[in-house]
N, C-alpha and C positions, 0 to 999 in steps of 0.2 A: 504494500500500500504506500503510495507516495504521500508526501506532506500536503500537497494540494488537495488530495482526496480527504485527508483527515480534517483539514480546515473547512473544506466545503461541507462535510457532514456534521460539523459542529464538534468534532472530537478534539481532545487535547492530547498531544504526544508528550509523554514524560520520558526523561532520560533514565537510564538504568540506576543512577544514583538517587534520583527522585523516587523511583519505584521502591528501592531498598529502604529509604527513609520512611516512606508511607507504610511499608510492611511493618517496620519496627514500631512506628507510632500506633498502628492498629493492634499489634500484639500487646503493647503497654496498656492501651485502653481496655482490651479484653481481660487482661490480668487484673486490672483495677476493678472492673465490673464483677469478676468472679470473687475477688476478695470482699467487696462490699456485700454481695449477696450472701456469702458464707458468714460474714459478720452479723448480718441481720438474722440469718437462720439460727445461729448459735445463741444470740441474744434472746430470741423468741423461745427457744427450747429451755434456756436457763430460767427465764421468767415463768414459763408454764410449770416447770418443775418446782419452782419456789412456791407458786400458788397451790400446787397439789400438796406439797409438804405442809403448808400452813393450814390447809383444810383438814388434814388428817390428825393434826395435834389438838 
């Protein structure tokens, strides 16, 4: 595909370095999202367990 075709179709051509940086950024965002979801999950489990323990005593 030539550069003229990419520009005509509205596409943006990224250099290999830009693609590498985009991939690293996407991986960092994904890891941060997974960490946040895990943090919320464990916080919820701990709070539910605490409420169950309070109800049994």
